[in-house]
C-alpha positions in Angstrom: -39.7 62.8 32.1 -36.8 64.8 31.3 -35.0 63.0 28.9 -32.0 63.6 30.7 -33.1 61.5 33.5 -35.2 58.7 31.4 -31.8 58.4 29.2 -29.9 56.1 31.6 -30.9 52.2 32.6 -29.2 50.1 35.0 -28.1 46.7 33.7 -30.1 43.7 34.3 -28.1 42.9 37.7 -28.5 46.6 39.0 -32.3 46.8 37.8 -33.3 43.9 39.9 -31.9 46.0 43.0 -33.9 48.9 42.2 -36.4 48.8 44.8 -33.7 48.1 47.4 -31.8 50.9 46.3 -34.9 53.2 46.6 -35.9 52.1 50.2 -32.1 51.5 51.5 -29.8 54.4 53.0 -26.6 55.1 51.3 -23.9 52.8 52.4 -21.2 54.0 54.4 -17.9 54.0 52.3 -14.6 52.9 54.1 -11.5 55.1 53.4 -8.3 53.5 52.7 -5.3 54.8 50.9 -5.1 52.0 48.6 -8.1 53.6 46.3 -7.6 55.3 43.1 -10.2 57.9 42.8 -8.7 60.3 40.3 -6.6 60.1 37.3 -2.8 59.3 37.9 -3.7 58.6 41.4 -3.5 62.2 42.9 -4.3 65.7 42.1 -0.4 66.4 42.0 -0.7 63.6 39.2 2.4 61.8 40.2 0.8 58.4 39.3 2.1 56.7 42.2 0.3 54.0 44.6 2.7 53.9 47.8 0.4 51.0 49.8 1.5 48.1 47.6 2.3 45.6 49.5 1.3 42.4 47.4 3.5 43.2 44.1 7.3 43.2 44.8 10.1 43.3 41.9 10.8 39.6 43.2 7.4 38.3 42.3 6.3 40.1 39.4 7.6 37.8 37.0 6.2 35.5 34.0 5.9 32.7 36.0 4.2 34.1 39.3 2.5 37.2 37.7 0.0 37.1 34.7 -3.5 37.9 33.4 -6.4 36.7 35.9 -9.5 37.6 33.9 -10.8 40.2 31.4 -14.6 42.2 31.4 -16.1 42.8 28.2 -17.3 46.2 27.9 -19.6 47.8 25.1 -17.1 50.4 23.9 -13.2 51.7 23.6 -11.9 52.6 27.3 -10.1 56.0 27.0 -10.9 56.7 30.8 -8.4 55.2 33.5 -10.2 52.8 35.3 -10.7 53.6 39.2 -10.8 51.6 42.1 -12.3 51.5 45.7 -12.4 49.0 48.3 -15.0 47.9 50.6 -18.0 49.2 48.9 -21.5 47.9 50.1 -23.3 47.1 47.3 -26.8 46.7 47.8 -28.2 43.2 48.0 -24.7 42.1 47.0 -22.4 42.8 50.2 -19.0 44.4 50.4 -16.9 44.5 47.2 -13.4 45.7 45.8 -14.7 48.0 43.0 -13.1 48.8 39.5 -14.9 51.2 37.7 -14.7 51.4 34.1 -16.0 54.2 31.3 -16.5 54.1 27.9 -17.2 55.8 24.6 -20.1 54.1 24.4 -21.4 56.1 27.4 -21.4 53.5 30.0 -20.2 53.1 33.3 -19.9 49.9 34.6 -18.7 48.9 38.2 -16.9 45.2 37.9 -15.7 43.0 41.2 -12.3 43.9 41.5 -10.9 40.6 42.5 -12.8 39.0 39.8 -15.2 36.8 42.0 -18.2 38.0 39.6 -18.1 37.9 36.1 -21.4 39.9 35.6 -20.9 43.9 36.5 -22.1 44.8 40.0 -24.1 47.1 38.2 -23.8 49.0 34.8 -25.4 52.3 33.6 -25.7 53.8 30.2 -26.5 57.0 29.3 -27.7 56.5 25.7 -31.4 55.3 25.2 -31.9 54.6 21.2 -35.5 54.2 21.3 -35.6 57.9 22.3 -33.0 59.0 19.9 -30.2 59.3 22.3 -26.9 57.9 20.9 -23.4 58.2 21.3 -22.0 60.8 18.9 -20.9 59.2 15.6 -17.5 59.7 14.2 -17.9 57.7 11.2 -16.9 59.0 8.1 -14.9 61.5 9.8 -11.5 62.8 8.3 -10.4 63.2 12.3 -8.2 59.9 13.4 -8.4 61.0 17.0 -11.6 58.8 18.2 -13.5 56.4 16.0 -15.9 55.1 15.8 -17.9 57.0 18.5 -17.9 59.7 21.2 -19.3 59.2 24.7 -17.4 59.1 28.1 -13.3 60.2 27.3 -12.1 62.2 30.6 -11.4 59.9 33.4 -14.1 60.1 35.9 -13.1 61.3 39.8 -14.6 59.7 42.8 -15.3 61.8 46.1 -14.5 59.0 48.8 -16.2 60.8 51.6 -19.7 60.8 50.1 -19.2 57.6 47.6 -20.1 59.8 44.8 -18.5 59.3 41.2 -18.4 62.4 38.9 -18.3 61.8 35.2 -19.3 63.6 32.1 -21.3 62.1 29.0 -21.3 63.2 25.7 -24.4 62.1 23.7 -26.5 63.1 20.5 -30.1 63.8 21.3 -32.0 63.6 18.0 -29.3 65.2 16.0 -28.0 67.8 18.7 -24.8 67.1 20.8 -25.3 67.5 24.6 -22.9 67.3 27.4 -24.3 66.2 30.7 -22.2 66.0 34.1 -23.5 63.1 36.6 -22.9 62.5 40.2 -23.3 58.4 40.9 -23.6 56.4 43.7 -20.7 54.2 43.6 -22.6 51.5 45.3 -25.6 51.4 42.9 -24.9 53.8 40.1 -28.0 56.0 40.8 -27.9 59.8 40.1 -27.5 62.2 43.0 -26.8 65.3 44.0 -29.2 67.2 41.4 -27.6 65.2 38.4 -27.6 65.1 35.5 -26.9 68.7 34.5 -27.0 70.0 31.0 -23.4 71.7 30.5 -23.5 75.4 29.3 -21.7 77.8 29.9 -20.6 81.6 28.5 -18.1 84.0 29.4 -17.1 87.6 27.5 -19.7 86.7 25.0 -18.2 83.6 24.1 -20.9 80.4 24.3 -19.8 76.8 25.3 -19.7 74.5 22.3 -20.9 71.0 23.3 -19.4 69.8 20.2 -16.0 70.2 22.0 -14.5 67.1 23.6 -14.2 66.7 27.5 -10.9 64.6 27.3 -8.8 65.5 30.4 -9.5 63.8 33.8 -11.9 65.3 35.9 -10.5 67.2 39.1 -12.3 67.3 42.5 -11.0 70.2 44.7 -12.6 71.9 47.4 -15.8 70.8 47.0 -15.7 71.6 43.3 -15.5 69.3 40.2 -13.7 71.0 37.2 -14.1 69.7 33.7 -11.8 70.8 30.7 -12.2 71.2 27.2 -10.6 71.0 23.9 -11.8 70.4 20.2 -11.8 67.1 18.4 -10.5 68.4 14.9 -13.1 71.0 14.8 -12.7 72.9 11.9 -14.6 76.1 13.1 -12.9 78.7 16.0 -13.1 76.9 19.5 -12.0 77.6 22.9 -10.0 75.7 25.7 -12.2 75.9 28.6 -12.7 75.0 32.3 -15.5 74.7 34.1 -16.5 74.2 37.9 -19.7 72.4 39.5 -20.5 72.1 43.1 -19.7 68.7 44.5 -22.8 68.7 46.3 -25.2 70.4 44.3 -24.3 70.0 40.2 -27.1 72.6 39.6 -24.7 75.1 40.8 -22.1 76.1 38.4 -19.0 77.6 40.2 -16.7 78.7 37.9 -16.2 79.4 34.1 -12.9 79.9 32.4 -11.7 80.2 28.9 -8.1 80.2 27.6 -8.7 82.2 24.8 -11.7 84.8 25.2 -10.8 87.3 22.7 -9.0 85.0 20.2 -9.3 81.0 19.1 -8.3 77.6 20.0 -5.9 77.2 23.0 -7.9 73.7 23.7 -7.0 71.9 26.9 -6.6 68.1 26.0 -3.3 66.9 27.6 -3.9 63.4 26.2 -6.3 62.5 28.6 -4.4 63.9 31.8 -6.4 65.7 34.4 -6.0 69.2 35.5 -3.4 69.3 38.5 -3.5 71.1 41.8 -1.0 72.0 44.5 -1.9 71.9 48.1 -2.9 76.0 47.9 -5.7 75.1 46.0 -4.1 76.4 42.9 -4.9 74.4 39.5 -2.5 73.7 36.8 -2.9 72.8 32.9 -1.2 73.1 29.8 -3.1 74.1 26.6 -2.7 73.7 22.7 -2.1 76.4 20.0 -4.1 79.2 19.7 -3.8 83.0 20.2 -1.7 84.2 22.7 -1.5 87.9 23.8 -1.2 87.9 27.6 2.1 89.3 27.1 0.7 92.7 25.5 -2.0 93.3 27.9 -4.6 90.9 26.1 -6.8 88.0 27.9 -5.6 85.1 25.5 -3.2 82.1 26.8 -2.9 80.1 24.1 0.5 77.5 24.1 0.9 78.4 27.8 1.3 76.6 31.1 -1.2 78.3 33.1 -1.9 78.8 36.9 -5.4 79.5 37.9 -6.1 80.7 41.3 -9.8 80.6 42.9 -11.8 83.5 44.4 -14.7 84.9 44.7 -14.5 86.0 41.2 -14.1 82.5 40.2 -10.6 81.2 38.3 -8.2 83.7 37.2 -5.0 83.6 36.0 -2.6 84.2 38.8 0.8 83.5 36.7 1.6 81.3 33.4 4.6 80.3 31.3 4.7 80.8 27.2 7.6 79.2 25.1 9.6 82.2 23.7 8.8 80.6 20.0 5.1 80.0 20.9 4.3 81.9 17.7 6.2 79.0 15.4 5.1 76.2 17.7 1.3 77.1 17.0 1.8 77.2 13.2 3.7 74.0 13.0 0.8 72.4 15.5 3.7 71.4 18.0 1.5 71.8 21.3 2.7 72.4 24.5 -0.3 70.9 25.8 -0.1 67.5 24.5 0.7 66.2 27.7 -0.3 66.6 31.3 1.8 68.6 33.9 3.1 67.1 37.2 3.1 69.0 40.6 6.5 68.5 42.3 6.6 67.8 46.0 8.9 70.4 48.1 12.4 70.3 46.5 15.5 71.5 48.1 17.4 74.4 46.6 16.1 77.8 45.2 12.9 76.4 43.8 11.2 74.5 46.3 8.0 74.8 44.5 7.8 73.5 41.2 6.1 71.8 38.1 7.0 70.4 35.0 5.3 68.9 31.5 6.6 68.6 27.9 5.6 69.2 24.3 5.7 67.9 20.9 8.9 69.4 20.4 10.2 66.7 22.6 11.2 69.1 25.5 10.7 69.1 29.1 9.9 72.3 30.9 10.7 72.5 34.6 8.9 75.7 36.0 9.0 77.5 39.3 5.8 77.5 40.4 6.2 80.7 42.6 7.1 82.8 39.5 6.5 80.7 36.4 8.3 83.1 33.9 5.5 84.7 31.7 6.5 85.1 28.2 10.4 86.2 26.8 10.6 86.6 23.0 14.2 85.8 23.2 14.3 82.7 25.7 12.5 80.7 28.3 12.8 82.2 31.8 11.9 79.2 33.7 14.0 76.9 35.8 15.3 74.5 33.2 14.5 73.4 29.4 15.6 69.9 28.8 15.9 68.9 25.0 15.7 65.0 24.8 15.7 62.4 22.1 12.0 62.1 22.3 10.4 63.2 19.0 7.6 64.3 20.9 5.4 64.1 24.2 1.7 63.0 24.2 2.3 61.7 27.6 2.8 62.7 31.5 5.3 62.0 33.8 5.4 59.8 37.1 7.1 60.8 40.3 8.6 58.7 43.1 11.4 59.5 45.6 13.3 62.2 43.7 12.8 60.8 40.1 10.9 61.4 37.0 9.8 58.6 34.7 8.7 59.9 31.4 8.3 58.2 28.0 8.2 60.1 24.6 7.6 59.1 21.1 10.0 56.9 19.3 12.2 56.9 22.5 12.6 54.7 25.9 11.0 55.1 29.1 13.9 57.1 30.9 13.9 58.2 34.6 15.6 61.6 35.7 16.8 62.6 38.7 15.9 65.7 40.6 19.0 67.3 42.9 18.5 70.5 44.1 15.2 71.1 42.2 16.8 70.5 38.6 16.8 67.5 36.4 19.7 65.6 35.4 20.6 66.4 32.2 20.9 62.7 31.1 18.8 59.9 32.3 19.6 57.6 35.2 18.5 54.7 33.2 16.2 53.9 30.6 14.1 50.6 29.1 15.3 48.4 26.6 12.0 48.7 25.2 11.5 51.5 22.7 7.7 53.1 22.7 6.2 54.4 19.5 3.5 56.7 19.2 2.3 58.1 21.8 4.7 56.8 24.2 3.5 55.9 27.4 2.1 57.4 30.8 3.7 55.2 33.6 2.2 54.2 36.8 4.5 53.6 40.2 3.5 50.9 42.9 5.6 50.7 45.8 5.8 49.9 49.5 6.6 53.2 50.9 10.2 53.5 50.0 11.0 49.9 49.3 9.4 47.4 46.3 9.0 49.9 43.6 7.9 49.0 40.1 7.3 51.3 37.3 4.1 50.2 34.9 3.8 51.1 31.5 1.2 50.0 28.8 2.6 50.0 25.2 0.8 50.7 22.0 1.5 48.6 19.1 0.4 49.6 15.5 -2.0 48.0 13.4 -4.6 47.1 16.0 -2.7 44.8 17.8 -3.1 43.8 21.5 -1.5 46.1 24.2 1.5 45.4 26.0 1.9 45.5 29.5 5.1 46.4 30.9 6.9 46.2 34.2 10.2 47.9 35.6 12.6 47.7 38.2 11.8 51.6 39.3 15.4 52.0 40.7 17.0 50.7 37.3 14.7 50.4 34.4 17.1 48.3 32.4 15.9 45.5 34.6 12.5 44.5 33.0 10.4 42.5 35.4 7.8 41.2 33.0 5.7 42.2 29.8 2.5 40.6 28.9 4.0 38.9 25.8 6.9 36.9 27.7 4.3 33.7 28.5 2.9 33.6 24.8 -0.8 34.2 24.2 -1.6 33.7 28.1 -1.5 37.1 29.3 -2.1 38.8 25.9 -4.8 41.7 26.8 -7.5 43.6 24.3 -6.8 45.9 21.6 -4.6 48.9 22.8 -5.8 52.5 23.2 -3.9 55.7 23.0 -3.0 57.3 26.5 -4.2 54.4 28.2 -3.0 54.3 32.0 -2.2 51.6 34.2 -4.0 51.3 37.6 -2.2 49.4 40.2 -4.2 48.6 43.4 -4.1 46.0 46.3 -1.8 43.6 44.2 -3.4 43.8 40.8 -2.8 45.9 37.6 -6.0 47.1 35.7 -5.7 48.4 32.1 -8.4 49.4 29.3 -8.7 48.4 26.0 -10.8 48.9 22.9 -13.4 46.1 24.3 -12.5 45.0 27.7 -10.8 45.4 31.1 -8.0 43.4 31.6 -6.7 42.5 35.3 -3.2 41.4 36.1 -2.2 39.8 39.4 -0.2 37.2 41.2 -1.3 33.7 39.5 -1.4 31.8 42.6 -2.5 33.5 46.0 
């Protein structure tokens, strides 16, 4: 048997159902807008759930709201938990399910309401008896991920087929490998020809499997897109975007590298997924590296990039590169330290915009129809907004003409968007100052009402994370935080770049050792 198929196993609960799974047809999935199927809720990466009818600014307080349950997992949870309601689990019936991926190369399906303490199913992609383990970082001088690398990027779920796509990195008898998996969300079984060993080459450059698949996966028009950066690699590397047919993983649809004639240009974005607009264009920012596109070259280090999709694959349709990109690369002030937000159509001269920020603490608002390319003396974009943050390792959220951002050593701030331009000063800010790495907020609302901003604060010294909830109309009004009730609501030790998932009256956060669920204490 191929080791790739032998290297996963179902937990006890799942294994007991194996015969049923083989004999039974795949269950139908009820679609609902309350699902959270991808990093930050949608392909525009707005971070908003506009269908939250349970949690309101009135009942989210330490008397009515708190920690409901925890579920232990086998590794650190860097991927954002995903949520699907009404999944027909073979042998167990319908369940609302929260999916959790870990650095120990596991994917868990838990009952999202906490009615079952054991996993609905659990799949592990390692098999130490066959020499297949996670990739150890023990003894490494790199502080980014310790003690192991397994699943880092947030999976993506196709609700129409009931499939979860995920990338697992493993060490197979001393050789680092990466596989893309397509998993039945009801059972964890492999489907669509998965798993597939990830390999690629373009312009004479071969894909390096020791790279890290940190950004969340993107599902767009029947293709699953993966993107890559280095994990403190001492040797030359490149940023990559790879596309696989969602119905047949054996079919690689697209290969793109950011620096085919140069080096670096990694796509990491602190875990943020590649973004896409309604026309099928893909957007991302990459880190320091070779840039020569302005002189006819093909290298796009330190750039915000728009990729178009055609019969020729992925090509750069437009880009923006800061005027001081050479200096930024030398001092490691990445443009790609956070993700991008594709804004809804705006009034004014720039209806189609995208924004992101960098390690200098600047926010860049860019016209998607004319991204500005490169000018050696000034940024030719809609707006460059300096802020009081020392850096951004986070991504923004959007709700009703407001952009919510949290930088390093700064407050969570909200900026208004008027005629397609950000207010130069924040409309309001939180009382809490966030240290490294800031926070990527999520937003829940019932349409245009009951809006709440959720943020996870990382505390130094391997301390428990802190979950915060703010009134989205005024961040100075903190509704709740997980310290207000003493130790009652304490979550696990915090993980950098963690993003809260809000769905159907509950808030889920991943930590170093567990999934924590919050909601109304009495319902």
